[in-house]
N, C-alpha and C positions, 0 to 999 in steps of 0.2 A: 729408220727407213721411212720414206714417204713416196707417194704416187705409185702405190702398188696396185696391181690388178686384183680383182676380187678373188680369183682362184688362188693366187699366190698368198693373199691375205689369209684365206681359210687354211691353207697348208701350214703357214707359220703358226697360226693359232693352235692347230692340232699338234704341231711338233713340240711346242713349249707349254701347252696346257692353258692357254689364255682364252678369254671370252671377248668377242668383238662387241664393242658398244658404238652407238651412233654419235654421241657427243661426249666431250671430256668431262662435263659435270655429272654424267651418269656413271663415271668410272668408280669402281669399288676396289678395295684391296684384294678381294677374292678373284677379281677379273684379271689381275696381272699374272702373266705366265712366268713361272719360276722354275719350270722343269727342263731348262736347257742351259748349255754352257755359254762361253763367251761368243758374242756375235762378231764376225769379222768379214771383211770384203777383200776378195782377191781378184787379180787381173788375169784372165785367161784369154790369150790372143788380144783382140781389140775390145773385149767386153769386160765389164765389172760384174762379178758374181758374188752374191751374198751367201755366207755359210753360217748355219746354225747347227752346231754339233753338240755332242755329249748330252743328248736328250734322255731324260729319265724314262719316260713312257711315251715315246713318239707314236702318233697315230697317222702320220703322213711322212712321206719322204720324197726327195727329188732325185732322179737318175740323170746324171750329167753325161751326155753323149758327145764324143769328139771324133772328128774324121777329116780326111784331106779335102773332101769336096762336099757340096750340098747334096748331090745325088746320093752319095754313099751314106750321108747322115740320114737322109729320108728313108733309105732302105733299112738301115739299122733300127730306126725308130719303128718302122712297120714290123720288123721281126720281133722287136721287144714287145710291142703291143700285142702281137699274136701270142707270144709265149705267156704274157701276163693273163690274157683272156683264157688260155687253156688251163693255166693254174687256178684261176678263179672258178671256172666251170667245174673242174675236178673237185675243188673244195666244197662247192655248193651241192654237187651231185656226184659223189665218188663211185662211179660205175664205169668199168672198162669192158670192152668186148674184143673179139679178134681183130687184129690190125692187118696191115699189108694189102688192103683192098679186098680181103676175104668177105667181109660183111656186105660190101657194096655189090660184089659179083654174085653172092648168094641171093640177095634181093633181086638183082637184075635177072638172074636165071629164072627165079620164081615168077616174076612178072611176065617174062617171055613165054613161059609155059601157060600162064593164065591167058595171055593174048591169043594163043593158038586155039583156045576153046571158045573164044568169043567171035561172033560173026558181025560183019558190017563195020560201020565207023566207030563202034564202041570199043574196038580193039586198039584204036589209035592211041588213046591216053596211056594204055598199058605199055605199048611199045615205046612211046616217048619217055615214060617214066623209067623204063628199063635202060634206055640209052643214057638218061640223066645220071644214073648211078655209076657209069663207067669212067668218068674223068679222073677219079681218085687213083685207081690202079693204072690208068693210062698215063698219068703224070708220074707215078712212081717208077715206071719202067725206064723212060729216058734218063731220069735222075740217077738211076743205077748203072747206066751205060749199056743196057741190053736192047735187043731189037724189039721195038714196041709191037709190031704186027704179030711176030711169032709168039711173043710172050702172052699177049692178050688172046690170041687165037687158042693157044694151049690152055690157058686158064678158063676161058669161056667154055671150051669143050669139056673140061673136067667138071665144071660146075653144072653144065647142062646135063651131063650123064649122071649127076648125083653121086659122084665118087666121094667127095669130102667137102663139107662146107667150111672147113678150116684152111683150105688152100689159099695162099696169098703170095705176095712178093716180099722176099727178104730185102729190106732197104739197104743192107750193107753189101750184099753180093749180087742182087738182082735175080736170084734163083727162085723158082717156084717151090715153096716149102710149106710144111704144116706149121702155121703160125702158133697153134696151141702148144706144140712141142717146143718151139723156139721161144715161147713166151713173148710173142710180139703182140702188143695190145694197142687199142685205140679207144678214144673217148666215145662212149656209147650214147650219151645224151644227144649229140649232134645228129646221129643216124635216126634216133627215135623222133626227133623234131622234124627231120626231113621226111620221114615216112608219114607223119601226120599231115604235113603240107601236101604231099603227093596224094594221099587219100582224099583230102579236101578238094584238090584240083580235079581228080577223076570224078568225084561225085558232082561237082559243078558242071563238068563237061557233059556228063550224062543227063543232067537236068536241062541244060541249054539245048543239047542235041535232041 
């Protein structure tokens, strides 16, 4: 192969165990990648695709996406990227918390209670932060086919009364349920990161104000 992009070149080197050199006279026997099978080129549609298979210890791979239109391919690529990012984050920091929007609504209710005890313009960042945590459950509701206003009002009321911090939306049925009993989890690191950003934003607002 020739005229490869740098990213493709790096993937091929990782797949077959080779070492990239700048000039042919620098090439050594140990730099040659021998950890892959037969190299072949196949035609898919109007494009030529190179396949390096039967790798002994591959450290890179390529996912080939196919679809009827460019828009659908872009959507599939975005979904795959999101799924890989979630898997990467869980491997790096394997911590799960309650899902179904329960965490977000609990934080939102706590911030709303805090804003009621603050006077003047200093309550605004608390109210804004509380609203910023609502899109997750507000997005889950229409995806489940339930009434968004009724479901969100019921959930907000239960969290505001302090009934249960584990109440969230069951993604399969759209019913308000105890996510701890249903074992519906969500990635915890994302919420902790968002909380740190919110805390920083509130402190900056107070300092400027």
